[in-house]
C-alpha positions in Angstrom: -18.8 -49.3 -5.8 -20.2 -46.0 -7.2 -20.0 -44.9 -10.8 -21.4 -41.4 -10.2 -20.7 -40.1 -6.7 -17.9 -37.5 -6.6 -17.9 -36.1 -3.0 -14.3 -35.9 -1.9 -15.2 -37.0 1.7 -15.9 -40.5 0.3 -12.2 -40.9 -0.5 -11.5 -40.9 3.3 -10.3 -44.5 3.8 -10.7 -44.3 7.5 -14.3 -43.3 7.5 -15.3 -45.2 4.3 -12.8 -48.1 4.1 -15.0 -50.2 1.8 -16.0 -47.5 -0.7 -14.8 -47.3 -4.3 -15.7 -44.9 -7.0 -15.4 -45.2 -10.8 -17.1 -41.9 -11.3 -15.6 -38.7 -12.7 -12.8 -37.0 -10.7 -13.8 -33.4 -10.0 -10.3 -32.4 -9.2 -9.0 -33.5 -12.6 -11.9 -31.8 -14.3 -10.9 -28.6 -12.6 -7.3 -29.0 -13.7 -8.4 -29.7 -17.3 -10.6 -26.5 -17.3 -7.9 -24.4 -15.7 -5.4 -25.5 -18.3 -7.8 -24.8 -21.2 -8.5 -21.3 -19.8 -4.8 -20.6 -19.6 -4.1 -22.0 -23.1 -6.9 -19.8 -24.6 -5.6 -16.7 -22.8 -8.7 -16.1 -20.8 -7.9 -14.2 -17.6 -11.3 -13.0 -16.5 -14.1 -15.6 -16.2 -17.3 -16.2 -14.2 -18.1 -19.5 -12.4 -21.8 -20.4 -12.4 -23.2 -23.2 -10.2 -26.4 -24.4 -8.6 -26.8 -23.4 -5.0 -26.0 -25.9 -2.3 -23.0 -27.4 -0.5 -21.7 -29.3 -3.5 -21.9 -26.4 -5.9 -20.3 -24.0 -3.3 -17.5 -26.5 -2.6 -16.7 -27.3 -6.2 -16.9 -23.6 -7.2 -14.2 -22.7 -4.6 -12.0 -25.6 -5.7 -12.4 -24.6 -9.3 -11.6 -21.0 -8.5 -8.4 -22.1 -6.7 -7.2 -24.2 -9.6 -7.9 -21.4 -12.2 -6.1 -18.9 -10.0 -3.1 -21.2 -9.9 -2.9 -21.0 -13.7 -2.8 -17.2 -13.7 -6.5 -16.3 -14.4 -8.9 -14.4 -12.2 -12.6 -15.0 -11.3 -14.9 -12.0 -11.6 -17.3 -13.6 -9.2 -18.9 -17.0 -8.3 -22.6 -17.0 -9.1 -25.0 -19.4 -7.5 -28.5 -20.0 -8.8 -31.3 -20.9 -6.4 -35.0 -21.6 -6.8 -35.7 -17.9 -6.0 -36.6 -16.4 -9.3 -36.0 -12.7 -8.4 -32.7 -13.5 -6.8 -31.6 -15.6 -9.8 -32.6 -12.8 -12.3 -30.4 -10.3 -10.3 -27.5 -12.8 -10.5 -28.0 -13.3 -14.3 -28.2 -9.6 -14.9 -24.9 -9.2 -13.1 -23.4 -11.9 -15.3 -24.9 -10.2 -18.4 -23.2 -6.8 -17.4 -19.8 -8.3 -16.6 -16.9 -7.7 -18.9 -16.1 -11.4 -18.7 -17.0 -13.2 -21.9 -16.7 -16.8 -20.5 -18.9 -18.5 -18.0 -17.7 -21.8 -16.5 -20.4 -24.2 -15.3 -19.6 -26.1 -12.2 -21.1 -28.6 -9.8 -24.4 -30.4 -10.6 -27.0 -29.8 -13.3 -29.7 -27.1 -12.7 -32.6 -28.7 -11.0 -35.4 -27.5 -13.2 -36.0 -26.7 -16.8 -37.3 -23.3 -16.0 -34.0 -22.3 -14.4 -32.1 -23.5 -17.4 -34.5 -21.4 -19.6 -33.7 -18.3 -17.6 -30.0 -18.9 -17.9 -30.3 -19.5 -21.7 -32.4 -16.4 -22.2 -30.4 -13.9 -20.1 -26.7 -14.9 -20.8 -27.2 -16.0 -24.4 -24.2 -13.8 -25.5 -21.8 -15.4 -23.1 -19.6 -18.4 -24.0 -20.1 -21.4 -21.8 -17.4 -23.8 -20.8 -19.1 -27.0 -19.7 -17.5 -29.8 -17.6 -17.9 -33.5 -18.1 -20.6 -33.9 -15.4 -23.0 -31.7 -17.4 -24.7 -33.8 -20.0 -26.3 -31.5 -22.7 -29.9 -32.8 -22.6 -32.4 -30.0 -22.3 -29.5 -27.4 -22.1 -28.4 -27.9 -25.8 -29.5 -24.3 -26.7 -27.7 -22.9 -23.8 -24.5 -24.7 -24.8 -24.7 -23.3 -28.4 -21.4 -21.7 -29.2 -19.7 -23.1 -26.1 -17.1 -25.7 -25.4 -17.9 -29.0 -23.8 -15.8 -31.5 -22.1 -16.7 -35.1 -22.8 -15.1 -38.2 -21.4 -13.5 -40.5 -23.9 -15.5 -43.7 -23.7 -13.5 -46.9 -23.8 -15.0 -49.6 -25.9 -16.3 -52.6 -24.0 -14.9 -55.2 -26.3 -16.9 -58.2 -27.6 -20.5 -57.9 -26.4 -21.7 -61.2 -27.9 -21.9 -63.0 -24.6 -23.6 -60.0 -22.9 -26.3 -59.9 -25.6 -26.8 -63.6 -25.6 -27.1 -63.9 -21.9 -28.4 -60.6 -20.4 -30.4 -59.2 -23.2 -32.1 -62.5 -23.9 -33.9 -62.4 -20.5 -37.5 -61.4 -21.2 -38.9 -61.1 -17.7 -36.5 -58.8 -15.9 -37.8 -55.8 -13.9 -34.5 -53.9 -14.3 -34.5 -54.3 -18.1 -38.1 -53.1 -18.2 -37.3 -50.0 -16.2 -34.4 -49.2 -18.5 -36.7 -49.6 -21.5 -39.1 -47.2 -19.8 -36.5 -44.5 -19.2 -34.9 -44.9 -22.6 -37.9 -45.0 -24.9 -40.7 -43.6 -22.6 -42.5 -47.0 -22.6 -45.4 -47.9 -20.3 -44.6 -50.5 -17.7 -48.1 -51.8 -17.5 -48.0 -51.0 -13.8 -50.6 -48.3 -13.4 -49.3 -46.9 -10.2 -45.7 -46.7 -11.5 -46.8 -45.2 -14.9 -48.8 -42.5 -13.1 -45.9 -41.7 -10.9 -43.5 -41.4 -13.8 -45.8 -39.1 -15.8 -46.2 -36.8 -12.8 -42.5 -36.6 -12.1 -41.0 -36.3 -15.6 -44.0 -34.8 -17.4 -43.4 -37.2 -20.4 -46.0 -38.9 -22.6 -45.6 -42.6 -22.3 -46.9 -45.1 -24.8 -47.2 -48.9 -25.3 -44.0 -50.3 -26.8 -44.1 -53.9 -25.6 -42.6 -55.0 -28.9 -39.4 -53.0 -28.4 -36.3 -54.6 -27.2 -33.5 -52.9 -25.3 -30.3 -52.8 -27.3 -26.8 -52.7 -25.7 -25.6 -49.1 -26.2 -22.4 -47.5 -25.0 -23.6 -44.2 -23.6 -22.3 -42.0 -20.9 -21.7 -43.3 -18.2 -22.0 -46.9 -19.2 -18.2 -47.3 -19.4 -18.0 -46.3 -15.7 -20.7 -48.9 -14.8 -18.7 -51.4 -16.8 -15.6 -50.6 -14.9 -17.4 -51.1 -11.6 -18.8 -54.4 -12.7 -15.5 -55.6 -14.0 -13.8 -54.7 -10.8 -16.3 -56.6 -8.7 -16.1 -59.6 -11.1 -12.3 -59.7 -10.9 -12.4 -59.6 -7.1 -15.1 -62.3 -6.9 -13.1 -64.4 -9.3 -9.9 -64.1 -7.4 -11.6 -64.9 -4.1 -13.3 -68.0 -5.5 -10.1 -69.1 -7.4 -8.0 -69.0 -4.2 -10.6 -70.6 -1.9 -9.7 -74.1 -0.7 -13.3 -74.8 -0.1 -15.0 -75.1 -3.6 -18.4 -75.0 -1.9 -18.0 -71.4 -0.9 -21.4 -69.8 -0.5 -22.5 -67.2 -3.0 -23.2 -64.6 -0.3 -19.7 -63.5 0.4 -19.0 -61.2 3.4 -18.0 -57.7 2.3 -14.8 -57.6 4.4 -13.6 -60.7 2.8 -14.4 -59.4 -0.7 -12.9 -56.0 0.0 -9.5 -57.6 0.6 -9.5 -58.9 -3.0 -11.2 -55.9 -4.5 -8.5 -53.4 -3.4 -5.9 -55.7 -5.1 -7.7 -55.8 -8.4 -5.5 -54.8 -11.3 -6.6 -55.4 -15.0 -6.1 -54.0 -18.5 -9.2 -52.1 -19.7 -8.0 -51.8 -23.3 -5.8 -49.5 -25.3 -3.1 -50.0 -22.8 -5.1 -48.5 -19.9 -4.4 -50.3 -16.7 -7.0 -50.0 -13.9 -5.8 -50.3 -10.3 -8.9 -50.4 -8.1 -7.2 -49.2 -5.0 -6.0 -46.1 -6.9 -9.0 -45.3 -9.0 -8.6 -41.6 -8.4 -5.2 -41.8 -10.0 -6.3 -43.6 -13.1 -5.5 -41.9 -16.4 -8.3 -39.7 -17.7 -8.9 -38.7 -21.3 -11.3 -36.0 -22.3 -12.6 -34.7 -25.7 -13.2 -31.0 -26.1 -16.1 -30.3 -28.4 -17.5 -27.1 -29.8 -21.3 -27.0 -30.2 -22.7 -24.7 -32.8 -26.3 -24.3 -34.1 -26.5 -24.0 -37.9 -30.2 -23.6 -37.8 -33.1 -23.9 -35.3 -32.8 -27.2 -33.5 -30.0 -28.3 -35.8 -26.7 -28.4 -34.0 -23.3 -29.4 -35.1 -20.8 -30.9 -32.6 -17.2 -30.5 -33.6 -14.2 -32.2 -32.0 -11.7 -29.3 -31.4 -9.3 -30.7 -28.8 -8.2 -33.5 -26.5 -7.0 -33.5 -22.9 -5.1 -36.4 -21.2 -4.2 -36.6 -17.6 -2.1 -39.2 -15.7 0.1 -39.3 -12.6 3.2 -38.4 -14.7 1.6 -35.2 -16.3 -1.0 -33.9 -18.6 -1.3 -32.8 -22.3 -3.7 -30.5 -24.0 -4.4 -30.2 -27.7 -6.8 -27.5 -29.0 -7.5 -26.3 -32.5 -9.0 -22.9 -32.2 -9.5 -22.5 -35.9 -12.4 -25.1 -35.8 -14.2 -23.2 -33.1 -17.1 -20.9 -34.2 -17.5 -18.3 -31.5 -20.7 -16.6 -30.6 -19.2 -13.2 -31.3 -17.3 -12.0 -34.3 -13.6 -12.3 -33.4 -12.1 -11.8 -36.9 -10.8 -15.4 -36.9 -9.0 -14.8 -33.6 -9.5 -16.6 -30.3 -12.2 -15.1 -28.2 -10.8 -12.7 -25.5 -12.1 -12.7 -22.0 -10.1 -10.2 -20.1 -10.6 -7.6 -17.4 -7.9 -5.4 -19.0 -6.5 -5.3 -22.6 -3.1 -6.9 -23.0 -0.1 -4.7 -22.3 2.0 -4.8 -25.6 5.8 -5.3 -25.6 7.5 -2.2 -24.5 5.2 -1.8 -21.5 4.5 -3.5 -18.2 1.5 -4.2 -16.0 0.6 -1.5 -13.4 -1.8 -3.1 -10.9 -4.8 -1.2 -9.8 -5.4 -0.5 -6.1 -7.7 -3.1 -4.5 -8.3 -4.9 -7.8 -7.5 -8.5 -8.8 -4.1 -9.1 -10.4 -5.8 -9.5 -13.8 -7.2 -6.0 -13.7 -4.4 -3.6 -14.4 -3.3 -0.6 -16.4 -0.3 -0.5 -18.8 2.7 1.6 -18.1 5.5 2.4 -20.5 8.9 0.9 -19.6 11.1 3.4 -17.9 14.3 4.8 -19.4 16.8 2.1 -20.0 14.3 -0.8 -19.7 12.5 -3.0 -22.2 9.8 -5.7 -22.3 9.7 -8.1 -25.2 6.6 -10.1 -24.2 3.0 -9.3 -23.9 1.7 -8.6 -20.3 5.2 -8.3 -18.8 5.1 -8.1 -15.0 8.3 -6.1 -14.9 10.6 -4.5 -17.5 14.1 -5.7 -18.0 17.0 -3.3 -17.7 19.4 -3.0 -20.6 23.2 -3.5 -20.0 25.5 -0.6 -19.4 26.5 -0.5 -23.1 22.9 -1.0 -24.4 19.8 1.1 -24.7 16.2 0.3 -25.7 15.0 0.9 -29.2 12.2 3.4 -29.8 9.5 0.8 -29.2 11.3 -0.4 -26.1 11.1 -4.1 -27.2 14.8 -4.9 -27.4 18.1 -3.5 -26.4 20.4 -2.0 -29.0 24.0 -0.8 -28.8 24.3 2.7 -27.4 25.5 5.4 -29.7 29.1 6.6 -29.2 29.4 10.3 -28.7 32.5 12.5 -29.2 33.5 15.3 -31.5 34.0 13.1 -34.5 36.0 14.3 -37.5 33.7 12.5 -40.0 30.1 13.3 -39.2 29.9 16.2 -36.7 29.3 19.7 -38.0 30.5 21.2 -34.7 33.9 19.6 -35.3 34.1 21.1 -38.8 33.2 24.5 -37.5 36.0 24.3 -34.9 38.5 23.1 -37.4 37.7 26.0 -39.8 37.8 28.6 -37.0 41.1 27.3 -35.6 42.8 27.2 -39.1 41.5 30.6 -40.0 42.7 32.2 -36.8 46.0 30.3 -37.0 46.6 31.7 -40.5 45.7 35.2 -39.3 48.2 34.8 -36.4 50.8 33.5 -38.8 50.2 36.5 -41.1 50.5 38.9 -38.2 53.7 37.2 -37.1 55.0 37.6 -40.7 54.2 41.3 -40.7 55.9 41.8 -37.4 59.0 39.9 -38.5 59.1 42.0 -41.8 58.7 45.2 -39.9 60.8 44.2 -36.8 63.0 47.3 -37.0 60.2 49.8 -37.1 59.5 51.9 -34.0 56.0 50.4 -33.5 57.3 46.8 -33.3 60.4 47.7 -31.3 58.6 50.0 -28.9 57.4 47.2 -26.6 60.0 44.4 -26.8 59.5 42.8 -30.2 60.9 39.5 -28.8 58.0 39.2 -26.4 55.6 40.0 -29.3 57.1 37.1 -31.3 56.8 34.7 -28.4 53.2 35.9 -27.7 52.2 35.3 -31.4 53.8 31.9 -31.4 52.0 30.9 -28.2 48.7 32.1 -29.6 49.3 30.1 -32.8 50.0 27.0 -30.6 46.8 27.7 -28.6 44.8 27.6 -31.9 46.5 24.3 -32.8 45.9 22.8 -29.4 42.2 22.7 -30.3 42.9 19.7 -32.5 43.8 17.7 -29.4 40.2 18.1 -28.2 38.7 16.8 -31.5 38.3 13.2 -32.7 37.9 10.1 -30.5 39.9 10.6 -27.3 42.8 8.3 -26.5 45.1 8.3 -23.5 47.8 10.3 -25.1 45.5 13.1 -26.3 43.8 13.2 -22.9 47.1 13.8 -21.2 48.2 16.4 -23.8 45.1 18.5 -24.3 44.8 20.2 -20.9 48.5 20.5 -20.3 49.3 21.8 -23.8 46.7 24.6 -23.8 47.6 25.3 -20.1 51.3 25.8 -20.9 50.8 27.8 -24.1 48.2 30.1 -22.5 50.6 30.6 -19.5 53.3 31.6 -21.9 51.0 34.0 -23.7 49.6 35.6 -20.5 53.2 35.8 -19.1 54.3 37.7 -22.2 51.4 40.1 -21.8 52.3 40.5 -18.1 55.9 41.1 -19.0 55.1 43.7 -21.7 52.7 45.6 -19.3 55.2 45.5 -16.5 58.1 46.6 -18.7 56.0 49.6 -19.9 55.4 50.7 -16.3 59.0 50.2 -15.3 60.3 52.1 -18.4 58.3 55.2 -17.6 59.1 55.1 -13.9 62.8 54.8 -14.8 62.7 58.1 -16.8 62.7 60.1 -13.6 66.1 61.3 -12.4 67.7 59.0 -9.8 64.9 56.4 -10.1 65.8 53.0 -8.6 63.8 51.3 -11.5 66.6 52.0 -14.0 68.4 48.8 -13.1 65.3 46.7 -13.9 65.0 48.1 -17.5 66.1 45.6 -20.1 65.0 42.4 -21.9 66.5 40.2 -19.2 63.7 41.0 -16.7 61.0 40.5 -19.3 62.5 37.2 -20.6 63.1 36.0 -17.1 59.6 36.8 -16.0 58.1 34.9 -19.0 60.4 31.9 -18.3 59.6 31.7 -14.6 55.8 32.1 -15.0 55.8 29.5 -17.7 58.1 27.2 -15.8 55.7 27.2 -12.8 52.8 26.1 -15.1 55.0 23.5 -16.7 55.9 22.0 -13.3 52.2 22.0 -12.2 51.4 20.0 -15.4 54.3 17.6 -14.8 53.2 16.9 -11.3 49.6 16.4 -12.5 50.7 13.9 -15.2 52.9 12.0 -12.7 50.5 11.8 -9.8 47.1 11.3 -11.6 47.3 11.6 -15.3 44.1 12.0 -17.4 42.8 8.9 -19.2 40.1 8.0 -21.6 36.8 6.6 -20.2 33.4 5.5 -21.5 30.6 7.3 -19.6 27.5 5.3 -19.9 25.3 7.1 -17.3 25.4 10.8 -18.0 23.2 10.8 -21.1 20.5 8.3 -21.8 21.1 6.1 -24.9 24.7 7.3 -25.4 28.2 6.2 -24.5 30.2 9.4 -24.1 33.9 8.8 -25.0 35.5 11.4 -22.8 38.7 12.2 -20.9 38.7 11.7 -17.2 40.9 14.4 -15.8 42.5 12.0 -13.4 42.7 14.7 -10.7 40.1 17.4 -10.7 42.4 19.3 -8.3 45.2 19.3 -10.9 42.9 20.6 -13.6 41.6 23.4 -11.5 45.1 24.4 -10.3 46.1 24.8 -14.0 43.1 27.0 -14.6 43.6 28.9 -11.4 47.2 29.7 -12.2 46.2 31.0 -15.6 43.5 33.1 -13.9 46.1 34.5 -11.5 48.4 35.5 -14.3 45.5 37.1 -16.2 44.3 39.0 -13.1 47.8 40.4 -12.3 48.2 41.4 -16.0 44.8 43.1 -15.9 45.6 45.0 -12.7 49.0 46.2 -13.9 47.6 47.2 -17.3 44.7 49.0 -15.7 47.1 51.0 -13.5 49.3 51.8 -16.6 46.5 53.0 -18.8 47.3 56.7 -18.3 50.9 56.5 -19.7 51.7 58.3 -23.0 49.8 56.8 -25.9 52.7 56.4 -28.2 54.3 53.7 -26.2 51.4 52.5 -24.2 49.7 49.1 -24.9 48.1 49.1 -21.5 44.6 50.1 -22.8 44.6 47.2 -25.3 46.0 44.8 -22.8 43.4 45.8 -20.2 40.6 45.1 -22.7 42.2 41.8 -23.8 42.6 40.6 -20.2 39.1 41.7 -19.4 37.8 39.7 -22.3 40.1 36.8 -21.3 38.9 36.7 -17.7 35.3 37.1 -18.7 35.5 34.1 -21.1 37.0 31.8 -18.6 34.9 32.9 -15.7 31.7 32.2 -17.7 33.2 29.0 -19.1 33.6 27.3 -15.8 29.8 27.1 -14.9 29.0 26.3 -18.5 31.6 23.6 -18.5 30.3 22.0 -15.3 26.6 22.1 -16.5 27.1 20.5 -19.9 27.8 16.9 -20.7 29.4 14.8 -23.4 30.8 16.5 -26.5 29.2 19.8 -25.6 31.4 20.0 -22.5 34.5 19.7 -24.7 32.9 22.2 -27.2 32.6 24.8 -24.4 36.3 24.5 -23.5 37.3 24.8 -27.2 35.1 27.9 -27.5 36.8 29.4 -24.5 40.3 28.6 -25.9 39.5 30.1 -29.3 37.7 33.2 -27.9 40.4 34.1 -25.4 43.2 33.5 -28.0 41.3 35.8 -30.4 41.0 38.4 -27.7 44.7 38.5 -27.2 45.5 38.4 -30.9 43.1 41.1 -32.1 43.1 43.5 -29.1 46.9 43.7 -28.9 48.1 43.2 -32.5 45.4 44.5 -34.8 46.0 48.2 -33.8 49.7 47.8 -34.5 49.1 46.1 -37.9 46.8 48.9 -38.8 49.5 51.5 -38.2 52.2 49.4 -40.0 50.1 48.7 -43.1 47.8 51.7 -43.4 49.5 54.6 -41.4 53.2 54.3 -42.2 53.6 58.0 -41.3 52.8 57.1 -37.7 55.5 54.3 -37.7 58.4 56.8 -37.4 60.7 57.7 -34.5 60.0 61.4 -34.9 56.2 60.9 -34.7 56.5 58.8 -31.6 58.9 61.3 -29.9 56.6 64.2 -30.9 53.6 62.5 -29.5 55.5 61.7 -26.3 56.4 65.3 -25.8 
């Protein structure tokens, strides 16, 4: 039964069936250290151990455990008896960005090695396992954290003191007195040997008596003794032969020893066959030197491990770190933390704890520090400016309340509507004058009404779209524009026919009259009306929420239902405008008094230019600006028709009444 050996090979029951250990469990120590490293947020540490198989094995095991808890090891340093090599290792530790050095394995073999470590890495914070007892290393541990095993009280020691400590001639007790108080043994050969090995000064203290002290690892020794005592007691109690000899065979004793189960105190049950699974309790202490050789040890935390789980308590406010941390926990990191709103970007060929920080992409957030990946917001959400949480996307449409663009379109539409209404009023008032009657005043009235309706159709494009406005907006402006352009075409065609019919015997005379003009307007408008009806029946436009076109916005827009239907409506208007332009261009050389062809040519040129440039602009814009482009095209083309065709006539009617006479027109014609 060993109270100190920790080699894991000894736990092999096949190779060592009669071996038991009450010593510290290295694996549990590694778990305790790894959990503390994780709790304190240390992600970049160094492991330091004495060279040798034991130190190498334990360092690798500790590294594996720390890695499981998300931290990284800068490197594992092993100290030998080679001074030059050790100095190089310590210089590397000194230059490392890791602030924490974890001691592992067994104690350094010599004081000189400890002195080198103390001198060269004095600015690093040490984390010390249970197996390291701070004897000559107390200066090295200054400012560090130490694990200490919680020592269980041994209960009533009266019998122990009365029986064991009362023995005066006992070689074991004399040796203990020698090692505890540096007393001479009065054995010259032994005294010389001790002085050469330990380099201590021994003196005569024969009057001293050894007192029973509970020091590390006396509780482990006590556990071993108690286990053996229980096994021997059980064997003797069950033996039928009361004269059983004292020298019991080990195989016979082992059968009882592995079944030993007793309560050690504080509810801690010890099962000898499962000693490696016994509950473990550690104290975490901070050691700080207030003055030279005056050190204060403060309990800052506790750690408990059992088969069912573990718990860690740590009060960082009690820890006095070697470096000034502004009352914060000491940081030991390869890279600074990535704040919320960013994510880790791993460096090539670097440990996972060494990384850069990258801002979250569009539409993504991170609300924790050191996020591995950013989280994508929902379709109706968008990151805030810091990209730490998702907020509702902004709705976008041409609002009546808080959009200056909408106000501008309303004012323009109303102003031009009023102008068209005034011109219509002027034409109605002067409907019997030659200028108004010269080119079919009925078509002029229809044209002015359709232009007014075109200005009013702009309001269907404003405000939050709904299904009914989506269905009406394109069809309404398409039909009103078709009526307007049909009127222009009819006026131009009638002018051409009228002049051709003046020739004697001309076959065009039978086409002169209002029936042809009115029929042409009706048929051209009916075709556009039927196209619109088929469009609305087959694939009507509807309102939709576009969440992908513009980052951070939900565009409330009209889906045309059928893009083909929309472009057929535009193409038909373009066809009418093109025919009107061609006819007007050919009729431009007719007598000026009756001829509107020049003005119609210019108006159709403006109309076609606006809509030809509108199409690529319409396709290249998004959101409310796409609608704004179409509204601008409607207003511009309507203004072109209104001003190019009717302003010259209004000028004659209002300011040149002498030109608005039949005699003037006939004289000019001649």
